[in-house]
C-alpha positions, 0 to 999 in steps of 0.5 A, a space after each residue: 213392177 205396173 200392175 202385170 208385175 213387169 217390172 219398170 224400165 228406168 225411163 217409165 219410173 217417177 223421179 222423187 220430185 216429179 212424184 212431190 210436184 204430182 202430188 202437190 198437183 192432186 192437192 191442187 186441184 182437190 184439196 185433199 187427200 187420203 194417203 190410200 186416193 195419192 198411192 192410187 194415184 201416185 201408183 207407188 206403195 203406201 210408204 212413199 207416199 208418207 214419205 214423201 209426204 213427211 217431206 213436203 210437210 216440213 218444207 211445203 205448205 202441205 199439212 196432214 190429219 191422222 185418224 179416221 176424217 184425216 188426210 192430206 191438205 194443203 195448208 193455207 199458211 205457208 211456211 218459211 225457207 229456213 
């Protein structure tokens, strides 16, 4: 649903791939982001952002740090693909 509690149509919804590419682009521009910043940027739930970050940390150069000064960032070391 959008901000006015109106359901989004299929065309208005981002696909998983589109959302993850947007997340990576945001990190390229900003170097680092909190989960809350990504929730606001991508207009999705906190849980969905956490799932995307988990998926991206497994296959891509994305890192995450928990805690007060934590966040999501692009890692300098690219992970190899299996």
